[in-house]
DRENDO-1510 file (C-alpha; in Angstrom, 1 decimal, always signed):
<recs>
REC; n; res; u; v; w
REC; 1; MET; +23.6; +255.1; +138.4 .
REC; 2; THR; +20.3; +255.1; +136.3 .
REC; 3; ARG; +19.5; +252.8; +133.4 .
REC; 4; ILE; +16.3; +252.3; +131.6 .
REC; 5; ASN; +17.1; +249.3; +129.3 .
REC; 6; THR; +17.6; +246.9; +132.2 .
REC; 7; ASN; +15.2; +247.5; +135.1 .
REC; 8; ILE; +17.0; +245.4; +137.9 .
REC; 9; PRO; +14.7; +246.4; +140.7 .
REC; 10; SER; +11.7; +245.2; +138.6 .
REC; 11; ILE; +13.4; +241.9; +137.7 .
REC; 12; LEU; +14.1; +241.4; +141.4 .
REC; 13; GLY; +10.4; +242.3; +142.3 .
REC; 14; GLN; +9.1; +239.9; +139.6 .
REC; 15; ARG; +11.1; +237.0; +141.1 .
REC; 16; VAL; +10.0; +237.6; +144.7 .
REC; 17; LEU; +6.4; +238.1; +143.6 .
REC; 18; GLY; +6.5; +234.7; +141.7 .
REC; 19; GLN; +8.0; +232.9; +144.8 .
REC; 20; ASN; +5.2; +234.4; +147.0 .
REC; 21; ASN; +2.5; +233.4; +144.4 .
REC; 22; SER; +4.0; +229.9; +144.4 .
REC; 23; THR; +3.9; +229.6; +148.3 .
REC; 24; LEU; +0.3; +231.2; +148.2 .
REC; 25; SER; -0.8; +228.6; +145.8 .
REC; 26; THR; +0.6; +225.8; +148.0 .
REC; 27; ALA; -1.1; +227.0; +151.0 .
REC; 28; LEU; -4.3; +227.2; +149.2 .
REC; 29; GLU; -4.0; +223.8; +147.7 .
REC; 30; ARG; -3.2; +222.3; +151.2 .
REC; 31; LEU; -6.2; +224.0; +152.7 .
REC; 32; SER; -8.5; +223.0; +150.0 .
REC; 33; THR; -7.4; +219.3; +150.0 .
REC; 34; GLY; -6.5; +218.8; +153.6 .
REC; 35; LEU; -3.2; +217.2; +152.6 .
REC; 36; LYS; +0.4; +218.8; +152.9 .
REC; 37; ILE; +1.5; +216.1; +150.2 .
REC; 38; ASN; -0.6; +216.2; +147.0 .
REC; 39; ARG; +2.4; +215.3; +144.7 .
REC; 40; GLY; +5.7; +213.7; +144.9 .
REC; 41; LYS; +7.6; +217.1; +144.9 .
REC; 42; ASP; +5.9; +218.2; +148.1 .
REC; 43; ASP; +7.8; +215.4; +150.1 .
REC; 44; PRO; +9.4; +212.7; +148.2 .
REC; 45; ALA; +10.2; +210.5; +151.2 .
REC; 46; GLY; +7.0; +211.3; +153.0 .
REC; 47; LEU; +4.9; +210.3; +149.8 .
REC; 48; ILE; +6.7; +206.9; +149.7 .
REC; 49; ALA; +6.0; +206.4; +153.4 .
REC; 50; SER; +2.5; +207.5; +153.2 .
REC; 51; GLU; +1.7; +205.3; +150.1 .
REC; 52; ASN; +3.1; +202.3; +152.1 .
REC; 53; LEU; +0.9; +203.2; +155.0 .
REC; 54; ARG; -2.1; +203.5; +152.9 .
REC; 55; ALA; -1.4; +200.1; +151.3 .
REC; 56; GLU; -1.1; +198.8; +154.8 .
REC; 57; LYS; -4.5; +200.3; +155.8 .
REC; 58; ALA; -6.2; +198.6; +152.9 .
REC; 59; SER; -4.9; +195.2; +154.0 .
REC; 60; LEU; -5.8; +195.8; +157.5 .
REC; 61; ASN; -9.3; +196.7; +156.5 .
REC; 62; ALA; -9.5; +193.8; +154.2 .
REC; 63; ALA; -8.1; +191.4; +157.1 .
REC; 64; ILE; -10.8; +192.7; +159.5 .
REC; 65; GLY; -13.6; +192.0; +157.0 .
REC; 66; ASN; -12.1; +188.4; +156.6 .
REC; 67; ALA; -12.2; +187.9; +160.2 .
REC; 68; GLU; -15.8; +189.1; +160.5 .
REC; 69; ARG; -16.6; +187.0; +157.6 .
REC; 70; ALA; -15.0; +183.9; +159.5 .
REC; 71; ASP; -17.0; +184.6; +162.4 .
REC; 72; GLN; -20.2; +184.5; +160.6 .
REC; 73; VAL; -19.2; +181.3; +158.9 .
REC; 74; VAL; -18.5; +179.6; +162.3 .
REC; 75; ASN; -21.9; +181.1; +163.6 .
REC; 76; ILE; -23.8; +179.2; +160.9 .
REC; 77; ALA; -21.8; +175.9; +161.5 .
REC; 78; GLU; -22.4; +176.4; +165.3 .
REC; 79; GLY; -26.2; +176.5; +164.8 .
REC; 80; GLY; -26.2; +173.4; +162.8 .
REC; 81; LEU; -23.9; +171.6; +165.5 .
REC; 82; GLN; -26.1; +172.8; +168.4 .
REC; 83; GLU; -29.1; +171.2; +166.8 .
REC; 84; VAL; -27.4; +167.9; +166.1 .
REC; 85; SER; -26.3; +168.0; +169.8 .
REC; 86; SER; -29.9; +168.2; +170.9 .
REC; 87; LEU; -31.0; +165.5; +168.7 .
REC; 88; LEU; -28.1; +163.2; +170.0 .
REC; 89; THR; -29.3; +164.0; +173.4 .
REC; 90; GLU; -32.8; +162.9; +172.7 .
REC; 91; LEU; -31.4; +159.8; +171.1 .
REC; 92; GLN; -29.6; +158.9; +174.2 .
REC; 93; GLY; -32.7; +159.3; +176.2 .
REC; 94; LEU; -34.6; +157.0; +173.7 .
REC; 95; LEU; -31.9; +154.3; +174.1 .
REC; 96; THR; -32.4; +154.3; +177.8 .
REC; 97; THR; -36.1; +154.1; +177.4 .
REC; 98; SER; -36.0; +151.3; +175.0 .
REC; 99; ALA; -33.6; +149.2; +177.5 .
REC; 100; ASN; -36.6; +148.9; +179.9 .
REC; 101; THR; -37.9; +145.8; +177.9 .
REC; 102; ALA; -40.1; +144.6; +180.7 .
REC; 103; GLY; -42.0; +147.9; +180.9 .
REC; 104; LEU; -42.4; +148.5; +177.1 .
REC; 105; SER; -44.7; +146.7; +174.5 .
REC; 106; GLU; -43.4; +145.6; +171.1 .
REC; 107; SER; -45.3; +148.5; +169.5 .
REC; 108; GLU; -43.5; +150.9; +171.8 .
REC; 109; ARG; -40.2; +149.7; +171.1 .
REC; 110; GLU; -40.9; +149.9; +167.2 .
REC; 111; ALA; -42.2; +153.6; +167.9 .
REC; 112; ASN; -39.0; +154.4; +169.5 .
REC; 113; GLN; -37.0; +152.9; +166.6 .
REC; 114; LEU; -39.0; +155.1; +164.3 .
REC; 115; GLN; -38.1; +158.1; +166.4 .
REC; 116; ILE; -34.4; +157.0; +166.3 .
REC; 117; ASP; -34.7; +156.6; +162.4 .
REC; 118; SER; -36.1; +160.2; +162.2 .
REC; 119; ILE; -33.4; +161.6; +164.2 .
REC; 120; LEU; -30.7; +159.9; +162.2 .
REC; 121; GLN; -32.2; +161.1; +159.0 .
REC; 122; THR; -32.5; +164.6; +160.6 .
REC; 123; VAL; -28.6; +164.7; +161.4 .
REC; 124; ASP; -27.8; +163.6; +158.0 .
REC; 125; ARG; -30.0; +166.3; +156.6 .
REC; 126; ILE; -28.6; +169.0; +158.8 .
REC; 127; ALA; -25.2; +168.0; +157.8 .
REC; 128; GLY; -26.2; +168.5; +154.1 .
REC; 129; SER; -28.0; +171.6; +154.3 .
REC; 130; THR; -26.0; +173.9; +156.7 .
REC; 131; ASN; -24.1; +176.0; +154.2 .
REC; 132; PHE; -22.6; +179.4; +153.7 .
REC; 133; GLN; -23.2; +181.0; +150.3 .
REC; 134; GLY; -23.6; +177.5; +149.0 .
REC; 135; ASN; -20.4; +176.0; +150.7 .
REC; 136; LYS; -21.5; +173.1; +152.9 .
REC; 137; LEU; -20.0; +173.3; +156.2 .
REC; 138; LEU; -20.8; +170.0; +158.1 .
REC; 139; ASN; -20.7; +167.4; +155.4 .
REC; 140; GLY; -16.8; +167.1; +155.3 .
REC; 141; ASN; -16.5; +169.8; +152.8 .
REC; 142; PHE; -14.0; +171.6; +155.0 .
REC; 143; ASP; -12.4; +168.5; +156.4 .
REC; 144; TYR; -9.0; +167.6; +155.7 .
REC; 145; GLN; -8.1; +165.3; +152.8 .
REC; 146; VAL; -5.9; +162.5; +154.1 .
REC; 147; GLY; -3.9; +159.9; +152.3 .
REC; 148; SER; -1.2; +157.3; +152.9 .
REC; 149; VAL; -2.6; +156.0; +156.3 .
REC; 150; ALA; -0.4; +153.7; +158.1 .
REC; 151; SER; -1.7; +150.1; +158.8 .
REC; 152; GLY; -1.1; +150.8; +162.6 .
REC; 153; VAL; -3.4; +154.0; +162.8 .
REC; 154; THR; -6.8; +153.0; +163.7 .
REC; 155; ASP; -8.5; +156.5; +163.9 .
REC; 156; PHE; -7.3; +159.9; +163.3 .
REC; 157; GLN; -8.5; +163.7; +163.5 .
REC; 158; VAL; -6.9; +166.6; +161.5 .
REC; 159; ARG; -8.2; +169.7; +163.3 .
REC; 160; GLY; -5.8; +172.1; +161.8 .
REC; 161; ALA; -2.9; +172.1; +159.3 .
REC; 162; LYS; -1.1; +174.9; +157.6 .
REC; 163; PHE; +1.9; +174.0; +155.1 .
REC; 164; ASP; +3.4; +175.2; +151.9 .
REC; 165; GLY; +3.4; +172.7; +149.2 .
REC; 166; ALA; +1.0; +169.9; +148.1 .
REC; 167; SER; +1.0; +168.0; +151.4 .
REC; 168; GLN; +2.2; +167.5; +154.8 .
REC; 169; SER; +3.5; +164.3; +156.3 .
REC; 170; VAL; +2.6; +163.4; +159.8 .
REC; 171; GLU; +5.6; +161.6; +161.4 .
REC; 172; ALA; +5.3; +160.1; +164.9 .
REC; 173; ILE; +8.1; +158.6; +167.2 .
REC; 174; VAL; +6.7; +156.4; +170.0 .
REC; 175; THR; +9.0; +156.9; +173.0 .
REC; 176; GLN; +6.7; +155.3; +175.8 .
REC; 177; SER; +4.5; +152.3; +175.1 .
REC; 178; ALA; +0.7; +152.4; +176.0 .
REC; 179; GLN; -0.1; +149.9; +178.7 .
REC; 180; GLN; -3.2; +148.3; +180.4 .
REC; 181; ALA; -3.4; +148.0; +184.0 .
REC; 182; GLY; -3.3; +144.4; +185.3 .
REC; 183; VAL; -2.3; +141.9; +188.1 .
REC; 184; PHE; -1.9; +138.3; +188.3 .
REC; 185; VAL; -3.7; +136.4; +190.8 .
REC; 186; SER; -1.8; +133.1; +191.6 .
REC; 187; PHE; -3.9; +130.6; +193.4 .
REC; 188; GLY; -1.2; +127.7; +193.2 .
REC; 189; ALA; -3.8; +125.1; +192.0 .
REC; 190; ALA; -6.4; +124.6; +189.3 .
REC; 191; ASN; -9.2; +125.2; +192.1 .
REC; 192; LEU; -9.8; +126.8; +195.4 .
REC; 193; ASP; -9.0; +124.7; +198.3 .
REC; 194; LEU; -10.6; +126.4; +201.4 .
REC; 195; THR; -11.0; +125.6; +205.0 .
REC; 196; THR; -14.3; +123.7; +205.4 .
REC; 197; GLY; -17.1; +126.2; +205.7 .
REC; 198; SER; -15.2; +129.2; +204.7 .
REC; 199; GLN; -15.3; +131.4; +201.6 .
REC; 200; PHE; -12.9; +133.4; +199.6 .
REC; 201; ILE; -14.3; +136.9; +199.3 .
REC; 202; VAL; -12.5; +139.4; +197.0 .
REC; 203; GLU; -13.4; +143.0; +195.7 .
REC; 204; ILE; -12.5; +143.5; +192.1 .
REC; 205; GLY; -12.2; +147.3; +191.0 .
REC; 206; GLY; -11.5; +149.1; +187.8 .
REC; 207; SER; -12.1; +152.5; +186.2 .
REC; 208; LEU; -15.7; +151.8; +185.9 .
REC; 209; GLY; -16.4; +150.8; +189.4 .
REC; 210; SER; -16.1; +147.7; +191.8 .
REC; 211; ARG; -17.8; +144.4; +192.9 .
REC; 212; GLU; -17.4; +142.1; +195.7 .
REC; 213; LEU; -17.5; +138.4; +194.7 .
REC; 214; GLN; -17.7; +135.3; +196.9 .
REC; 215; PHE; -16.2; +131.9; +196.0 .
REC; 216; ALA; -16.7; +128.7; +197.9 .
REC; 217; SER; -14.1; +125.8; +198.2 .
REC; 218; GLY; -13.7; +123.7; +194.8 .
REC; 219; ALA; -14.5; +126.6; +192.4 .
REC; 220; THR; -12.2; +126.3; +189.5 .
REC; 221; LEU; -10.2; +129.2; +187.8 .
REC; 222; ALA; -12.5; +129.1; +184.8 .
REC; 223; GLN; -15.6; +129.7; +187.1 .
REC; 224; ILE; -13.8; +132.4; +189.0 .
REC; 225; ALA; -12.8; +134.1; +185.6 .
REC; 226; THR; -16.5; +133.8; +184.3 .
REC; 227; ALA; -17.8; +135.4; +187.6 .
REC; 228; ILE; -15.4; +138.2; +187.2 .
REC; 229; ASN; -16.2; +138.7; +183.5 .
REC; 230; SER; -20.0; +138.8; +184.3 .
REC; 231; VAL; -19.6; +142.1; +186.1 .
REC; 232; ASN; -17.2; +143.5; +183.3 .
REC; 233; ASP; -19.6; +146.3; +182.3 .
REC; 234; VAL; -19.6; +147.5; +186.0 .
REC; 235; THR; -15.8; +147.1; +186.6 .
REC; 236; GLY; -14.0; +147.4; +183.2 .
REC; 237; VAL; -11.9; +144.6; +184.2 .
REC; 238; THR; -11.4; +141.3; +182.2 .
REC; 239; ALA; -10.3; +138.1; +183.7 .
REC; 240; THR; -8.4; +135.2; +181.8 .
REC; 241; ALA; -7.5; +131.9; +183.5 .
REC; 242; SER; -4.1; +130.7; +182.9 .
REC; 243; GLY; -2.3; +127.7; +184.5 .
REC; 244; THR; -2.7; +128.1; +188.2 .
REC; 245; GLY; -3.9; +131.7; +188.3 .
REC; 246; ILE; -6.0; +134.4; +186.8 .
REC; 247; SER; -4.8; +137.5; +184.8 .
REC; 248; LEU; -7.0; +140.7; +185.7 .
REC; 249; VAL; -6.5; +143.2; +182.9 .
REC; 250; SER; -8.2; +146.6; +182.3 .
REC; 251; ASP; -10.4; +146.8; +179.2 .
REC; 252; ASP; -8.6; +150.2; +178.1 .
REC; 253; PHE; -5.0; +151.6; +178.0 .
REC; 254; GLY; -3.7; +154.6; +179.7 .
REC; 255; SER; -3.0; +156.2; +183.2 .
REC; 256; SER; -6.7; +156.7; +183.9 .
REC; 257; GLU; -7.2; +152.9; +183.8 .
REC; 258; PHE; -6.5; +150.7; +186.8 .
REC; 259; VAL; -7.2; +147.2; +188.3 .
REC; 260; SER; -7.7; +146.7; +192.1 .
REC; 261; ILE; -8.1; +143.6; +194.1 .
REC; 262; GLN; -8.9; +143.4; +197.8 .
REC; 263; VAL; -9.1; +140.2; +199.6 .
REC; 264; ASN; -11.7; +140.6; +202.3 .
REC; 265; ASN; -11.7; +137.0; +203.5 .
REC; 266; VAL; -8.8; +134.6; +202.7 .
REC; 267; GLY; -10.8; +131.3; +203.5 .
REC; 268; GLY; -7.6; +129.5; +204.5 .
REC; 269; LEU; -5.8; +129.8; +201.1 .
REC; 270; SER; -2.2; +128.6; +201.1 .
REC; 271; THR; +0.0; +131.4; +202.1 .
REC; 272; GLY; +2.3; +130.5; +199.2 .
REC; 273; SER; -0.3; +132.0; +196.8 .
REC; 274; GLY; -0.7; +135.7; +196.3 .
REC; 275; ILE; -1.0; +138.7; +193.9 .
REC; 276; LEU; +1.8; +139.6; +191.3 .
REC; 277; ASN; +2.5; +142.4; +188.9 .
REC; 278; PHE; +3.5; +141.8; +185.4 .
REC; 279; GLU; +7.0; +142.3; +184.1 .
REC; 280; ALA; +7.5; +145.9; +182.9 .
REC; 281; GLY; +8.7; +144.8; +179.4 .
REC; 282; ASP; +6.4; +141.9; +179.1 .
REC; 283; PHE; +2.9; +142.4; +180.2 .
REC; 284; SER; +1.9; +138.7; +179.6 .
REC; 285; THR; +4.6; +137.4; +182.1 .
REC; 286; PRO; +4.0; +137.8; +185.9 .
REC; 287; SER; +7.0; +139.1; +187.8 .
REC; 288; THR; +8.3; +136.7; +190.4 .
REC; 289; SER; +9.5; +139.2; +192.8 .
REC; 290; GLY; +7.7; +140.7; +195.6 .
REC; 291; PRO; +4.3; +139.0; +195.5 .
REC; 292; THR; +1.7; +140.2; +197.9 .
REC; 293; THR; +0.0; +137.4; +199.8 .
REC; 294; PHE; -3.6; +137.1; +200.2 .
REC; 295; ALA; -3.4; +137.8; +203.9 .
REC; 296; ASN; -1.8; +141.0; +203.4 .
REC; 297; ALA; -4.1; +142.1; +200.5 .
REC; 298; ASN; -6.7; +143.2; +202.9 .
REC; 299; ASN; -6.1; +146.9; +201.9 .
REC; 300; GLY; -6.0; +146.1; +198.3 .
REC; 301; VAL; -3.4; +145.8; +195.7 .
REC; 302; ARG; -3.6; +148.2; +192.7 .
REC; 303; ASP; -1.9; +148.6; +189.3 .
REC; 304; GLU; -2.3; +151.4; +186.8 .
REC; 305; GLY; -1.9; +151.7; +183.1 .
REC; 306; GLN; +0.3; +153.9; +181.2 .
REC; 307; ASP; -0.2; +156.4; +178.5 .
REC; 308; ILE; +1.6; +156.3; +175.2 .
REC; 309; GLY; +4.4; +158.9; +174.8 .
REC; 310; GLY; +6.1; +160.3; +171.8 .
REC; 311; THR; +6.7; +163.2; +169.3 .
REC; 312; ILE; +4.8; +164.3; +166.2 .
REC; 313; ASN; +6.8; +166.1; +163.6 .
REC; 314; GLY; +9.5; +167.0; +166.1 .
REC; 315; LEU; +6.9; +168.4; +168.7 .
REC; 316; LEU; +6.3; +166.8; +172.0 .
REC; 317; ALA; +3.1; +165.0; +171.7 .
REC; 318; VAL; +0.3; +164.6; +174.5 .
REC; 319; GLY; -0.5; +160.7; +175.1 .
REC; 320; ARG; -3.9; +159.5; +176.3 .
REC; 321; GLY; -4.2; +155.8; +176.3 .
REC; 322; LYS; -3.2; +154.7; +172.7 .
REC; 323; GLU; -3.8; +158.1; +171.3 .
REC; 324; LEU; -1.2; +160.8; +170.4 .
REC; 325; SER; -2.2; +164.3; +169.6 .
REC; 326; VAL; -0.3; +167.6; +169.2 .
REC; 327; ASN; -1.8; +171.2; +168.9 .
REC; 328; SER; +0.3; +174.0; +167.5 .
REC; 329; ASP; -0.2; +177.0; +165.3 .
REC; 330; PHE; +0.8; +174.9; +162.1 .
REC; 331; LEU; -0.4; +171.4; +163.1 .
REC; 332; ASP; -3.4; +170.2; +165.3 .
REC; 333; VAL; -3.7; +166.4; +164.8 .
REC; 334; ALA; -4.7; +163.4; +166.9 .
REC; 335; PHE; -4.7; +159.7; +165.9 .
REC; 336; THR; -5.0; +156.3; +167.8 .
REC; 337; LEU; -2.5; +153.4; +167.2 .
REC; 338; ASP; -3.5; +149.8; +167.4 .
REC; 339; THR; -2.0; +147.8; +170.4 .
REC; 340; SER; +1.0; +146.4; +168.7 .
REC; 341; THR; +2.0; +149.7; +167.2 .
REC; 342; SER; +1.3; +151.6; +170.5 .
REC; 343; GLN; +3.7; +149.1; +172.3 .
REC; 344; THR; +6.5; +149.3; +169.9 .
REC; 345; LEU; +9.1; +152.0; +170.6 .
REC; 346; ALA; +9.7; +153.2; +166.7 .
REC; 347; SER; +8.8; +155.8; +164.3 .
REC; 348; VAL; +5.5; +155.8; +162.6 .
REC; 349; SER; +4.6; +157.5; +159.4 .
REC; 350; ALA; +1.0; +158.0; +160.4 .
REC; 351; PHE; -0.6; +159.7; +157.5 .
REC; 352; THR; -0.2; +162.6; +154.9 .
REC; 353; VAL; -2.5; +165.6; +154.9 .
REC; 354; GLU; -3.1; +166.4; +151.2 .
REC; 355; GLY; -5.2; +169.4; +151.6 .
REC; 356; GLY; -8.7; +170.6; +152.6 .
REC; 357; GLY; -9.7; +172.4; +155.7 .
REC; 358; ALA; -11.3; +175.9; +156.1 .
REC; 359; ASP; -8.6; +178.5; +155.4 .
REC; 360; PHE; -9.2; +182.2; +156.8 .
REC; 361; GLN; -6.7; +185.0; +155.9 .
REC; 362; LEU; -6.7; +186.9; +159.1 .
REC; 363; ALA; -3.5; +189.0; +158.8 .
REC; 364; SER; -2.5; +191.9; +156.5 .
REC; 365; GLN; +0.3; +189.9; +154.9 .
REC; 366; VAL; -0.7; +187.2; +152.7 .
REC; 367; ASN; +1.6; +184.2; +153.9 .
REC; 368; VAL; +1.4; +181.0; +155.9 .
REC; 369; ALA; +1.9; +182.8; +159.2 .
REC; 370; GLY; -1.2; +185.1; +158.5 .
REC; 371; LYS; -3.5; +182.3; +157.6 .
REC; 372; VAL; -5.4; +180.3; +160.0 .
REC; 373; SER; -6.7; +176.9; +159.0 .
REC; 374; ILE; -9.4; +174.8; +160.9 .
REC; 375; GLY; -11.0; +171.6; +160.1 .
REC; 376; ILE; -14.7; +171.1; +160.3 .
REC; 377; GLY; -15.4; +167.3; +160.2 .
REC; 378; ASP; -18.2; +165.3; +158.6 .
REC; 379; ILE; -21.0; +165.0; +161.1 .
REC; 380; THR; -23.2; +162.6; +159.1 .
REC; 381; THR; -24.3; +159.4; +160.9 .
REC; 382; ARG; -21.9; +157.3; +159.0 .
REC; 383; LYS; -18.9; +159.3; +160.4 .
REC; 384; LEU; -19.9; +159.9; +164.1 .
REC; 385; GLY; -18.6; +157.2; +166.2 .
REC; 386; SER; -15.5; +155.1; +166.0 .
REC; 387; THR; -14.3; +152.0; +164.2 .
REC; 388; GLU; -13.8; +150.2; +167.7 .
REC; 389; THR; -17.5; +150.7; +168.8 .
REC; 390; GLY; -19.3; +151.4; +165.8 .
REC; 391; PHE; -21.0; +154.3; +163.9 .
REC; 392; LEU; -24.3; +156.3; +164.5 .
REC; 393; ASP; -26.0; +154.8; +161.3 .
REC; 394; ASP; -25.7; +151.2; +163.0 .
REC; 395; LEU; -28.7; +152.2; +165.1 .
REC; 396; GLY; -31.1; +152.4; +162.4 .
REC; 397; SER; -33.7; +149.9; +161.5 .
REC; 398; GLY; -32.3; +146.7; +160.4 .
REC; 399; LYS; -28.8; +147.7; +161.8 .
REC; 400; ALA; -26.7; +145.8; +164.2 .
REC; 401; PHE; -27.7; +147.9; +167.2 .
REC; 402; ASN; -31.2; +148.8; +166.5 .
REC; 403; VAL; -33.6; +148.9; +169.5 .
REC; 404; VAL; -36.3; +146.4; +168.0 .
REC; 405; ASP; -33.9; +143.5; +167.2 .
REC; 406; GLY; -30.6; +144.5; +168.7 .
REC; 407; ASP; -29.5; +143.3; +172.2 .
REC; 408; ASN; -26.6; +145.4; +172.4 .
REC; 409; LEU; -28.2; +148.7; +173.6 .
REC; 410; ASN; -25.2; +149.4; +176.0 .
REC; 411; THR; -22.9; +149.4; +172.8 .
REC; 412; ALA; -25.5; +151.6; +171.2 .
REC; 413; GLN; -25.4; +154.0; +174.1 .
REC; 414; ASP; -21.5; +154.0; +173.8 .
REC; 415; ILE; -21.8; +155.0; +170.1 .
REC; 416; VAL; -24.1; +157.8; +171.0 .
REC; 417; ALA; -21.8; +158.9; +173.9 .
REC; 418; LYS; -18.9; +159.0; +171.4 .
REC; 419; ALA; -21.0; +161.0; +168.9 .
REC; 420; ILE; -22.1; +163.5; +171.5 .
REC; 421; ASP; -18.2; +163.9; +172.4 .
REC; 422; GLN; -17.2; +164.3; +168.8 .
REC; 423; VAL; -20.0; +167.0; +168.4 .
REC; 424; SER; -19.2; +168.8; +171.6 .
REC; 425; SER; -15.4; +168.8; +170.8 .
REC; 426; THR; -16.1; +170.3; +167.3 .
REC; 427; ARG; -18.3; +173.0; +169.0 .
REC; 428; GLY; -15.7; +173.7; +171.6 .
REC; 429; ARG; -12.9; +174.1; +168.9 .
REC; 430; LEU; -15.0; +176.2; +166.8 .
REC; 431; GLY; -16.0; +178.3; +170.0 .
REC; 432; ALA; -12.4; +178.6; +171.1 .
REC; 433; PHE; -11.6; +179.7; +167.3 .
REC; 434; GLN; -14.3; +182.4; +167.6 .
REC; 435; LYS; -13.3; +183.6; +171.0 .
REC; 436; ASN; -9.6; +183.4; +171.1 .
REC; 437; VAL; -8.6; +183.7; +167.5 .
REC; 438; VAL; -11.3; +185.6; +165.5 .
REC; 439; GLY; -12.2; +187.9; +168.4 .
REC; 440; ALA; -8.7; +188.7; +169.5 .
REC; 441; THR; -7.7; +189.2; +165.9 .
REC; 442; ILE; -10.4; +191.6; +165.2 .
REC; 443; ARG; -9.4; +193.6; +168.3 .
REC; 444; SER; -5.7; +193.6; +167.3 .
REC; 445; LEU; -6.4; +194.6; +163.7 .
REC; 446; ASN; -8.5; +197.3; +164.7 .
REC; 447; VAL; -5.8; +198.7; +167.0 .
REC; 448; GLY; -3.3; +198.2; +164.2 .
REC; 449; LEU; -5.6; +200.1; +161.8 .
REC; 450; GLU; -5.9; +203.1; +164.3 .
REC; 451; ASN; -2.1; +203.4; +164.8 .
REC; 452; THR; -1.4; +203.0; +161.0 .
REC; 453; THR; -4.0; +205.7; +160.2 .
REC; 454; ALA; -2.5; +208.0; +162.8 .
REC; 455; ALA; +0.9; +207.5; +161.4 .
REC; 456; GLU; -0.2; +208.2; +157.8 .
REC; 457; SER; -2.3; +211.3; +159.1 .
REC; 458; VAL; +1.0; +212.6; +160.8 .
REC; 459; ILE; +2.8; +212.3; +157.4 .
REC; 460; ARG; +0.3; +213.4; +154.9 .
REC; 461; ASP; -2.5; +215.5; +156.5 .
REC; 462; ALA; -2.2; +219.2; +156.5 .
REC; 463; ASP; -2.0; +221.2; +159.7 .
REC; 464; PHE; -4.8; +223.8; +159.2 .
REC; 465; ALA; -3.5; +226.2; +162.0 .
REC; 466; GLN; -0.2; +226.0; +160.3 .
REC; 467; GLU; -1.3; +226.4; +156.8 .
REC; 468; THR; -3.8; +229.1; +157.7 .
REC; 469; ALA; -1.1; +231.2; +159.2 .
REC; 470; ALA; +1.0; +230.5; +156.0 .
REC; 471; LEU; -1.9; +231.7; +153.9 .
REC; 472; THR; -2.4; +234.8; +155.7 .
REC; 473; ARG; +1.5; +235.6; +155.7 .
REC; 474; ASN; +1.8; +234.7; +151.7 .
REC; 475; GLN; -1.3; +236.9; +151.0 .
REC; 476; ILE; +0.4; +239.8; +152.6 .
REC; 477; LEU; +3.7; +239.2; +150.9 .
REC; 478; VAL; +2.0; +238.8; +147.5 .
REC; 479; GLN; +0.4; +242.3; +148.1 .
REC; 480; ALA; +3.6; +243.8; +149.2 .
REC; 481; SER; +5.5; +242.4; +146.3 .
REC; 482; THR; +3.0; +243.7; +143.8 .
REC; 483; ASN; +3.2; +247.0; +145.3 .
REC; 484; VAL; +7.0; +246.8; +145.2 .
REC; 485; LEU; +6.9; +245.8; +141.7 .
REC; 486; SER; +4.7; +248.6; +140.6 .
REC; 487; LEU; +7.1; +251.1; +142.3 .
REC; 488; ALA; +10.1; +249.4; +140.4 .
REC; 489; ASN; +8.3; +249.6; +137.1 .
REC; 490; GLN; +7.7; +253.4; +137.7 .
REC; 491; SER; +11.2; +254.3; +138.7 .
REC; 492; PRO; +12.7; +254.5; +135.1 .
REC; 493; GLN; +10.2; +257.2; +134.3 .
REC; 494; ASN; +12.2; +259.6; +136.6 .
REC; 495; VAL; +14.8; +259.8; +133.8 .
REC; 496; LEU; +12.5; +262.1; +131.9 .
REC; 497; SER; +13.4; +264.8; +134.3 .
REC; 498; LEU; +17.0; +264.7; +133.3 .
REC; 499; LEU; +16.1; +265.3; +129.6 .
REC; 500; GLY; +14.6; +268.7; +130.6 .
</recs>
């Protein structure tokens, strides 16, 4: 059957040629762009997945940049803290030198005070000048804002806090009281009654050291207590005369504190006297059970203190003396309770964190879990130290612990030691943040970026070997389709032969 009005072979050839041209165009586009998904119709599901992966890549790159920026911020803060630490070390040496009063002239002591004043001024200047793009790092700008501090809280530190909302309450429950170490030495009389020519020789020991003391017959309890207190700086033990005995108590609280008494020579004291522990629930009352006689105390009697125990915001807290602390991903705080509060088993609304701190976004997802918050405290001289001993600015000219007028250089040295500990602790926290948080985060994010990029590439990037083969095939098919269409268009001309 031969028709000329409708050339079916030609229509078929046109359709196939159009299809081949389309696939050829697709192959050329993929080879020229390097992508096998250039528009939604190429692969709708693949396009959605690849766009999500691209967004994740952008977030990962931003998080890596944030982590690197955080590292630089901490580096600048560390530089300032390192210089402050060196100045405090020099200050400690000046105090020791100034305590040598018999070997120093007044002018030398005044010169030392001038150096101390200069060091204190330099510490304040470093605290005020260490900055990153204008943001002060060591003047308390990145410290946490704390409000509603309970009356029983004497010192507190907020080293890290992450929370949603305007504030975060820090609630503690004291489950174990803080205790000093102590024993009660019962002499059975108001003064010593020894054998003629004998002496009562006793060694008193504490967390700082020990001293041997000798007492003659007739010595009163007040005299014995005064002698023990005269070496308090060496032993860390305080004596108080009470009734017919003396209480020996450690200056500080906690399991690291102890009081020991060793009787090296009884001197003929009554065997009815001895050494007693205090009641577990009442540290002011000696226990009447199981006293150790002086004759049996030649190897020493020892009592240890007890650390406070409790929880903070439902987390088991670490107790050290009267201090409770907790360190978690969302809360890193420490605070000290006064004696009464630390010995009362009850809940304590310690304080409220109302903001502040240095926040770093170290994850691709912007939420509280992807944020790391760290506090950088104020290292000015009015903040370094403690309320118990004093602060660093108390060492300046005209202040309580200056080396020219002050006689409490041991307290001044304690203040500097506390300041060194605070600065070193801050440097340690920042160093741990750099090494274990920032460093690990950068490595983890880089691995995540590599894997995300690989996944996006598998979905979206063109396979050049496959697309080149497709290009060659489509070129051949287009040429073949063109030739076939040409033949189909020529076929109706054969009708002319029928018309003669």
